BAFI-3210 file (N, C-alpha, C; in Angstrom, 3 decimals, decimal comma, padded with zeros to 6 digits):
// residues 208
n [1|2|3|4|5|6|7|8|9|10|11|12|13|14|15|16|17|18|19|20|21|22|23|24|25|26|27|28|29|30|31|32|33|34|35|36|37|38|39|40|41|42|43|44|45|46|47|48|49|50|51|52|53|54|55|56|57|58|59|60|61|62|63|64|65|66|67|68|69|70|71|72|73|74|75|76|77|78|79|80|81|82|83|84|85|86|87|88|89|90|91|92|93|94|95|96|97|98|99|100|101|102|103|104|105|106|107|108|109|110|111|112|113|114|115|116|117|118|119|120|121|122|123|124|125|126|127|128|129|130|131|132|133|134|135|136|137|138|139|140|141|142|143|144|145|146|147|148|149|150|151|152|153|154|155|156|157|158|159|160|161|162|163|164|165|166|167|168|169|170|171|172|173|174|175|176|177|178|179|180|181|182|183|184|185|186|187|188|189|190|191|192|193|194|195|196|197|198|199|200|201|202|203|204|205|206|207|208]
n.u [002,292|004,897|006,241|009,014|009,528|008,267|009,923|012,326|011,549|011,091|013,670|014,979|015,171|016,679|019,082|017,979|017,024|015,638|013,712|013,172|012,084|009,742|008,294|007,947|006,409|004,071|003,152|002,632|002,476|001,042|-001,729|-002,249|-000,507|-000,018|002,294|004,007|006,293|008,076|007,923|008,975|011,635|012,546|012,418|014,221|016,624|016,698|016,832|019,273|020,958|020,584|021,841|020,560|020,319|022,508|024,312|024,707|025,506|026,141|024,777|024,272|022,900|022,507|021,496|020,895|021,574|020,186|021,041|020,122|021,306|022,947|021,973|019,600|018,204|017,922|016,277|013,971|013,243|012,797|010,571|008,692|008,415|008,320|006,525|003,101|000,646|-001,104|-004,517|-007,265|-010,364|-012,385|-015,106|-016,726|-018,688|-020,009|-020,767|-022,779|-024,782|-025,931|-027,701|-029,685|-032,387|-033,052|-033,469|-035,599|-037,258|-036,619|-034,354|-032,543|-032,411|-031,319|-028,808|-027,553|-027,668|-026,030|-023,593|-023,251|-022,936|-020,619|-018,756|-018,954|-017,915|-015,253|-014,460|-014,687|-012,723|-010,434|-010,438|-009,913|-007,380|-006,003|-005,985|-004,442|-001,878|001,400|002,132|004,746|007,421|008,695|009,217|007,687|005,674|004,454|003,560|002,030|-000,109|-001,377|-002,307|-003,980|-005,908|-007,157|-008,414|-010,205|-011,862|-012,859|-014,236|-016,197|-017,609|-018,502|-020,161|-022,161|-023,173|-024,171|-026,196|-027,881|-028,567|-029,912|-032,108|-033,320|-034,181|-036,010|-037,894|-038,885|-040,103|-042,294|-042,679|-042,021|-038,928|-036,711|-037,269|-037,904|-035,754|-033,829|-031,736|-029,747|-026,970|-023,515|-021,077|-019,019|-015,795|-012,625|-010,194|-007,728|-004,229|-002,556|-001,514|-003,466|-006,458|-008,031|-009,351|-008,670|-008,609|-007,905|-008,871|-009,176|-010,380|-013,495|-014,362|-015,263]
n.v [006,055|004,217|001,858|001,792|002,665|000,707|-001,466|-000,552|-000,469|-003,205|-004,167|-002,890|-004,375|-006,762|-008,007|-009,173|-011,234|-010,644|-012,606|-013,443|-011,084|-010,880|-013,015|-012,100|-009,893|-011,133|-012,269|-010,211|-007,374|-007,199|-006,842|-004,250|-002,834|-003,918|-005,623|-006,584|-009,186|-008,242|-005,501|-005,286|-006,258|-004,437|-002,025|-002,554|-002,497|000,227|001,438|000,494|001,633|004,273|004,473|003,781|001,168|-001,697|-004,306|-007,025|-009,641|-012,244|-014,956|-018,251|-018,457|-015,760|-014,667|-012,104|-010,549|-008,013|-005,127|-002,540|000,825|003,530|005,837|004,845|004,184|006,729|007,889|006,322|007,052|009,778|009,682|008,533|010,476|013,077|013,304|013,166|010,578|009,436|010,021|008,380|009,448|008,711|006,581|004,156|002,429|003,889|006,096|005,052|004,735|007,239|007,369|005,512|005,855|005,600|002,996|000,118|-000,552|-003,206|-003,731|-001,847|-002,703|-005,240|-004,569|-003,321|-005,394|-007,225|-005,876|-005,990|-008,759|-009,170|-007,737|-009,195|-011,612|-010,929|-010,181|-012,620|-014,049|-012,657|-013,133|-015,854|-015,775|-014,451|-016,408|-018,320|-017,361|-017,431|-015,504|-013,348|-011,612|-010,073|-007,012|-006,672|-008,524|-007,664|-005,089|-005,820|-007,057|-004,867|-003,609|-005,615|-005,686|-003,277|-003,900|-005,896|-004,437|-002,494|-003,953|-005,159|-002,906|-001,918|-003,949|-003,854|-001,263|-001,521|-003,432|-002,072|000,102|-001,281|-002,160|000,280|000,967|-001,067|-000,508|001,980|001,258|-000,158|-002,803|-006,343|-007,143|-008,783|-011,549|-011,738|-011,205|-011,461|-013,696|-013,797|-013,283|-012,791|-015,453|-015,799|-014,377|-016,046|-016,672|-014,142|-014,202|-012,742|-010,405|-008,535|-006,308|-003,847|-004,317|-005,298|-005,291|-005,030|-003,235|000,263|001,933|003,676|001,700|-001,462]
n.w [-002,067|-003,686|-006,013|-005,834|-003,243|-001,804|-002,351|-001,276|001,378|001,935|001,640|003,649|005,889|005,440|002,981|-000,281|-003,062|-006,364|-006,804|-004,181|-003,206|-004,743|-003,689|-001,079|-001,591|-002,496|-000,169|001,524|000,632|-001,775|-001,932|-001,333|-002,841|-005,689|-007,885|-010,842|-011,907|-013,845|-013,393|-010,813|-011,118|-012,995|-011,555|-009,510|-010,902|-011,636|-009,115|-008,194|-010,070|-009,421|-007,017|-004,700|-004,033|-003,810|-005,416|-003,535|-003,662|-006,069|-007,904|-009,402|-012,768|-013,186|-010,852|-008,535|-005,468|-003,614|-001,646|000,588|000,439|002,249|001,103|000,103|002,462|003,523|001,600|001,899|004,507|004,104|002,395|004,117|006,100|005,010|002,942|001,820|001,818|-001,133|-001,283|-002,116|-003,337|-004,942|-005,605|-007,185|-006,335|-004,294|-005,805|-007,424|-005,572|-005,268|-007,355|-007,119|-007,303|-009,924|-010,334|-009,876|-006,730|-006,006|-007,601|-006,580|-003,936|-004,338|-005,391|-003,167|-001,311|-002,556|-002,416|000,342|000,724|-000,714|000,790|003,156|002,317|001,776|004,310|005,667|004,293|005,071|007,805|007,764|006,680|008,704|010,653|009,436|009,014|010,285|012,627|013,728|015,474|013,627|011,825|009,393|009,761|012,154|011,411|009,271|010,501|011,609|009,301|008,324|010,317|009,849|007,413|008,276|010,024|008,296|006,272|007,850|008,734|006,246|005,326|007,309|006,877|004,204|004,491|006,218|004,527|002,484|003,932|004,403|001,831|001,411|003,418|002,581|000,240|000,997|000,606|000,813|000,133|000,457|000,217|-002,424|-003,924|-006,815|-008,634|-006,714|-004,492|-005,484|-005,544|-002,685|-002,564|-003,051|-000,444|000,021|-000,871|000,551|003,125|003,487|001,824|002,163|000,521|001,317|002,656|-000,592|-002,549|-003,219|-000,401|-000,055|-001,749|-002,250]
ca.u [003,261|005,351|006,922|010,396|009,557|007,905|011,129|013,276|011,058|011,340|015,107|015,545|015,353|017,866|019,215|017,138|017,054|014,372|012,782|012,776|011,221|008,436|007,606|007,547|005,294|002,876|002,681|002,504|002,120|000,401|-003,121|-002,328|000,316|000,386|003,366|004,381|007,707|008,848|007,981|009,892|013,016|012,891|012,633|015,466|017,711|016,705|017,284|020,709|021,621|020,492|022,630|019,732|020,597|023,737|024,315|025,518|026,022|025,646|024,758|024,094|021,806|022,331|020,810|021,525|021,006|020,294|021,061|019,840|022,450|022,603|021,124|018,282|017,563|017,563|015,126|012,825|012,869|012,237|009,230|007,811|008,254|008,186|005,502|001,778|000,144|-002,228|-005,768|-008,264|-011,692|-013,357|-015,672|-017,839|-019,761|-020,765|-021,353|-024,030|-025,800|-026,603|-028,670|-030,517|-033,775|-033,254|-033,745|-036,766|-036,863|-035,987|-033,014|-031,713|-032,220|-030,406|-027,462|-027,002|-027,489|-024,844|-022,447|-023,095|-022,397|-019,230|-017,969|-018,929|-016,980|-013,886|-014,201|-014,471|-011,419|-009,397|-010,412|-009,202|-005,976|-005,472|-005,764|-003,483|-000,536|002,200|002,613|005,919|007,794|009,371|008,491|006,693|004,573|003,780|002,861|001,017|-001,287|-002,067|-003,021|-005,042|-006,979|-007,903|-009,283|-011,276|-012,803|-013,503|-015,209|-017,318|-018,385|-019,138|-021,283|-023,218|-023,788|-024,919|-027,423|-028,738|-029,087|-030,892|-033,311|-033,961|-034,869|-037,159|-038,893|-039,485|-040,919|-043,500|-042,789|-041,046|-038,031|-035,678|-037,650|-038,110|-034,479|-033,576|-030,357|-028,893|-025,695|-022,427|-020,321|-017,992|-014,509|-011,679|-009,314|-006,536|-002,990|-001,684|-001,882|-004,363|-007,438|-009,298|-010,359|-008,107|-007,715|-007,345|-009,069|-009,178|-011,583|-014,445|-014,891|-014,884]
ca.v [004,955|003,819|000,577|001,947|002,747|-000,618|-002,302|-000,051|-000,893|-004,631|-004,404|-002,223|-005,389|-007,554|-008,151|-010,191|-011,281|-010,287|-013,711|-013,360|-009,919|-011,214|-013,868|-011,267|-009,090|-011,960|-012,620|-009,048|-006,061|-007,175|-006,434|-002,799|-002,273|-005,051|-005,393|-007,752|-009,533|-007,337|-004,198|-005,386|-006,364|-003,173|-001,006|-002,884|-001,981|001,685|001,798|000,221|002,643|005,549|004,445|003,465|-000,239|-002,231|-005,758|-007,545|-010,968|-012,789|-016,414|-018,883|-018,028|-014,315|-014,269|-011,000|-010,210|-006,566|-004,579|-001,109|001,669|004,649|006,730|004,223|004,356|008,141|008,126|005,686|007,894|011,021|009,372|008,268|011,630|014,371|013,282|012,723|009,511|009,756|009,590|008,232|009,835|008,197|005,268|003,871|001,799|004,951|006,941|004,428|004,910|008,507|007,261|004,328|006,172|005,202|001,561|-000,289|-000,880|-004,522|-003,622|-001,119|-003,597|-006,299|-003,996|-003,122|-006,713|-007,811|-005,206|-006,533|-010,111|-009,075|-007,323|-010,318|-012,600|-010,451|-010,248|-014,032|-014,431|-012,053|-013,872|-017,101|-015,431|-014,132|-017,659|-019,174|-016,772|-017,622|-014,182|-013,309|-010,261|-009,354|-005,772|-006,841|-009,270|-006,790|-004,037|-006,475|-007,283|-003,582|-003,402|-006,618|-005,264|-002,249|-004,582|-006,561|-003,432|-001,814|-004,828|-005,320|-001,664|-001,790|-004,885|-003,326|-000,122|-001,970|-004,104|-000,990|000,840|-002,140|-002,134|001,572|000,866|-001,952|000,190|003,038|000,656|-000,725|-004,179|-007,303|-007,347|-009,777|-012,874|-011,707|-010,850|-012,384|-013,921|-014,113|-012,570|-013,556|-016,299|-015,081|-014,505|-016,879|-015,959|-013,583|-014,860|-011,793|-009,948|-007,463|-005,851|-003,255|-004,771|-005,079|-004,610|-004,530|-002,105|001,504|002,158|002,723|000,859|-002,856]
ca.w [-002,056|-005,001|-006,020|-005,378|-001,781|-001,300|-002,426|-000,276|002,680|002,108|001,739|004,822|006,926|005,078|001,533|-000,901|-004,522|-006,983|-006,559|-002,776|-003,044|-005,298|-002,716|000,053|-002,092|-002,572|001,169|002,408|000,098|-003,084|-001,901|-001,240|-003,924|-006,532|-008,858|-011,621|-011,833|-014,702|-012,731|-009,673|-011,591|-013,633|-010,527|-008,817|-011,729|-011,520|-007,770|-008,126|-010,893|-008,726|-005,794|-003,540|-003,758|-004,367|-005,563|-002,434|-004,025|-007,330|-007,906|-010,711|-013,646|-013,107|-009,626|-007,817|-004,161|-003,446|-000,294|000,584|000,793|003,126|000,317|000,041|003,768|003,649|000,726|002,543|005,643|003,551|001,899|005,256|006,987|004,351|001,893|002,225|000,937|-002,001|-000,672|-003,157|-002,902|-005,881|-005,315|-008,090|-005,551|-003,650|-006,841|-007,863|-004,532|-005,492|-008,440|-006,933|-007,658|-011,316|-010,313|-009,112|-005,353|-005,960|-008,180|-005,627|-002,798|-004,767|-005,499|-001,830|-000,700|-003,183|-001,810|001,691|000,612|-001,170|001,957|004,092|001,774|001,978|005,746|005,989|003,750|005,904|009,069|007,495|006,497|010,019|011,372|008,730|009,014|011,493|012,985|014,599|015,884|012,552|011,525|008,342|010,344|013,115|010,681|008,450|011,338|011,705|008,042|008,256|011,228|009,119|006,472|009,013|010,527|007,185|005,633|008,775|008,669|004,944|005,293|008,173|006,191|003,033|004,946|006,711|003,377|001,824|004,769|004,166|000,547|001,606|004,219|001,763|-000,819|001,564|000,142|001,325|-001,002|000,722|-000,279|-003,873|-004,564|-007,918|-009,045|-005,578|-004,401|-006,084|-004,638|-001,951|-003,222|-002,309|000,484|-000,612|-000,505|001,194|004,443|003,507|001,010|002,439|-000,338|002,488|002,935|-001,312|-003,417|-002,459|000,359|000,466|-002,806|-002,120]
c.u [003,660|006,068|008,343|010,472|009,132|009,131|012,173|012,849|011,327|012,821|015,735|015,808|016,597|017,913|018,318|017,302|015,700|013,314|012,269|011,811|009,824|007,642|007,120|006,398|004,002|002,311|002,534|001,902|001,183|-001,056|-003,291|-001,499|000,821|001,473|003,680|005,873|008,550|008,969|008,982|011,339|013,462|013,200|013,898|016,668|017,832|017,236|018,784|021,489|021,623|021,251|021,841|019,885|021,961|023,613|025,267|026,138|025,413|025,764|024,575|022,880|021,475|021,617|021,598|020,800|021,259|020,272|020,816|021,085|021,999|021,700|019,707|017,518|017,108|016,338|013,862|012,321|012,243|010,805|008,247|007,499|007,932|007,135|004,182|001,296|-000,987|-003,498|-006,857|-009,641|-012,768|-013,832|-016,876|-019,010|-020,621|-021,427|-022,701|-025,149|-026,585|-027,720|-029,537|-031,981|-034,086|-033,552|-035,089|-036,325|-036,153|-034,568|-032,066|-031,404|-031,212|-028,975|-026,822|-026,782|-026,261|-023,571|-022,177|-022,479|-020,945|-018,315|-017,856|-017,947|-015,543|-013,520|-013,912|-013,104|-010,285|-009,312|-009,670|-007,719|-005,313|-005,143|-004,653|-002,048|000,155|002,854|003,837|006,244|008,591|008,553|007,401|005,472|003,763|002,953|001,786|-000,261|-002,075|-002,901|-004,186|-006,210|-007,817|-008,887|-010,456|-012,323|-013,558|-014,564|-016,412|-018,220|-019,155|-020,325|-022,452|-023,945|-024,668|-026,218|-028,406|-029,375|-030,133|-032,202|-034,070|-034,750|-036,134|-038,273|-039,613|-040,408|-042,251|-043,727|-041,758|-040,152|-037,049|-036,013|-037,812|-036,868|-034,148|-032,094|-029,442|-027,619|-024,598|-021,736|-019,263|-016,628|-013,553|-010,767|-008,102|-005,292|-002,094|-002,249|-002,954|-005,477|-008,443|-010,101|-010,906|-008,591|-007,567|-007,776|-009,096|-010,464|-012,164|-014,980|-014,402|-014,829]
c.v [004,631|002,493|000,716|002,003|001,435|-001,525|-001,849|-000,496|-002,364|-004,927|-003,726|-003,211|-006,220|-007,700|-009,273|-010,127|-010,838|-011,345|-013,667|-012,201|-010,171|-012,077|-013,051|-010,344|-009,891|-012,296|-011,407|-007,825|-006,065|-006,755|-004,935|-002,119|-003,415|-004,662|-006,696|-008,017|-008,576|-005,950|-004,207|-005,405|-005,067|-002,089|-001,285|-002,339|-000,466|002,129|001,578|001,278|003,991|005,591|004,130|002,004|-000,592|-003,738|-006,322|-008,885|-011,390|-014,296|-016,962|-018,332|-016,547|-013,824|-013,172|-010,769|-008,732|-006,177|-003,073|-000,342|002,756|005,640|006,174|004,365|005,792|008,463|007,516|006,537|009,196|010,800|009,191|009,525|012,943|014,414|012,784|011,614|010,017|009,194|009,588|008,584|009,310|006,807|005,042|003,249|002,860|005,870|006,379|004,637|006,202|008,411|006,021|004,586|005,816|003,708|001,300|-000,569|-002,227|-004,471|-002,912|-001,992|-004,690|-005,782|-003,870|-004,448|-007,408|-007,187|-005,757|-007,923|-010,097|-008,690|-008,464|-011,391|-012,194|-010,514|-011,686|-014,504|-013,882|-012,736|-015,192|-016,872|-015,162|-015,402|-018,503|-018,660|-017,050|-016,290|-014,277|-011,856|-009,504|-008,114|-005,940|-007,588|-008,395|-005,732|-004,614|-006,742|-005,983|-003,339|-004,378|-006,226|-004,157|-002,910|-005,256|-005,554|-002,762|-002,695|-005,069|-004,086|-001,570|-002,736|-004,354|-002,167|-000,593|-002,654|-003,069|-000,239|000,020|-002,155|-000,820|001,554|000,033|-001,238|001,259|002,467|000,131|-002,164|-005,044|-007,678|-008,481|-011,125|-012,916|-011,322|-011,892|-012,535|-014,280|-013,306|-013,415|-014,421|-015,467|-015,382|-015,341|-016,039|-015,414|-014,278|-013,941|-011,279|-008,887|-007,487|-004,957|-003,848|-005,824|-004,728|-004,692|-003,753|-000,857|001,601|003,504|001,766|-000,558|-003,468]
c.w [-003,474|-004,885|-005,487|-003,862|-001,140|-001,285|-001,416|001,124|002,946|002,312|002,950|005,953|006,664|003,558|000,992|-002,407|-005,069|-006,733|-005,123|-002,549|-003,614|-004,326|-001,520|-000,348|-002,018|-001,201|002,080|001,726|-001,100|-003,064|-001,739|-002,326|-004,799|-007,525|-009,573|-011,472|-012,656|-014,079|-011,584|-010,144|-012,271|-012,616|-009,739|-009,589|-011,627|-010,160|-007,611|-008,912|-010,191|-007,414|-004,541|-003,111|-004,311|-004,466|-004,514|-002,760|-005,346|-007,298|-009,301|-011,444|-013,477|-011,867|-008,910|-006,497|-003,915|-001,970|-000,383|001,026|001,776|002,401|000,221|001,342|003,966|002,800|001,317|003,705|005,161|003,094|003,061|006,073|006,284|003,249|002,476|001,280|000,053|-001,372|-001,738|-002,613|-003,845|-005,478|-006,221|-007,341|-004,881|-004,670|-007,291|-006,847|-004,747|-006,522|-008,332|-007,266|-009,111|-011,432|-009,648|-007,680|-005,253|-006,513|-007,216|-004,414|-003,144|-004,860|-004,114|-001,111|-001,262|-002,631|-000,414|001,648|000,170|-000,007|002,961|003,628|001,978|003,456|006,164|005,497|004,606|007,265|008,897|007,332|007,840|010,802|010,742|008,792|010,351|011,848|013,901|014,922|014,833|012,179|010,471|008,853|011,302|012,385|009,766|009,226|011,516|010,456|007,911|009,152|010,589|008,158|007,147|009,489|009,389|006,538|006,533|008,735|007,367|004,820|006,117|007,498|005,032|003,442|005,505|005,548|002,630|002,605|004,604|002,867|000,698|002,371|003,404|000,697|-000,288|001,144|000,858|000,161|-000,793|000,120|-001,776|-004,637|-005,616|-008,169|-007,918|-005,596|-005,003|-005,051|-003,926|-002,543|-002,391|-001,441|-000,257|-000,098|000,308|002,494|004,443|002,477|001,477|001,422|000,340|002,247|001,680|-002,363|-002,572|-001,665|-000,086|-000,582|-002,630|-003,491]
res [m|s|l|r|h|a|l|l|g|l|l|s|d|h|p|a|s|g|y|d|l|m|r|r|f|e|t|s|l|s|n|v|w|p|a|t|q|s|q|v|y|g|e|l|g|k|l|a|k|g|g|f|l|e|v|a|a|e|g|p|r|g|r|k|e|y|a|i|t|e|e|g|l|a|e|l|h|r|w|l|t|e|t|q|p|e|r|m|r|r|s|e|a|m|l|r|v|f|f|l|d|q|l|t|p|l|e|a|f|t|y|l|s|t|e|a|e|r|a|a|g|r|h|e|a|l|e|g|l|n|k|s|v|e|w|d|d|e|p|l|s|v|n|g|r|l|a|l|e|y|g|l|r|f|t|a|m|y|e|e|w|a|r|w|a|a|a|q|i|e|a|r|s|g|q|r|l|a|s|s|e|t|g|g|a|p|d|r|e|p|a|p|q|v|l|l|d|s|q|i|v|g|e|q|s|p|d|l]
***
């Protein structure tokens, strides 16, 4: 996925200004493909110059409303049907698991317990988000729910795995580690403002 295709996708529904697109990013896409204001406005200019967008209206203070062109729709369709998404296989969280033998049993147990708590916090935040969003039949809302469900399922799975792995470490150590865990798990993260994070639903899975 690229920023240009994200913008083409958002504009395929109806025209919007750069400001409107930033707001839609913040409430839908930013957890899977974050972008700054300067990046969005810069890409809009490139898309317009390339013929994928056109300025449909202009307002005060230089406000421009962009509409997708036939060339833009064709490019969006080409991207969706003729290209494969980038699939990230790197995960620092999983890489560390391979070397847990370099830690004491308590340190390894604490690391995995912290991962479980982090996943639980993200899952709780996504559940809160699901309840707070006024879902409707608009395409972005319908598809956003699909992405959110992925985040809910992934974070639940990751928490379950991390707690299982921590129990394996404890069993192998022959000690009761849960009650001696030091420092405690980090505070759960605040609810995201968007529809997703595997982290979503938002870092790359499987790395929470």
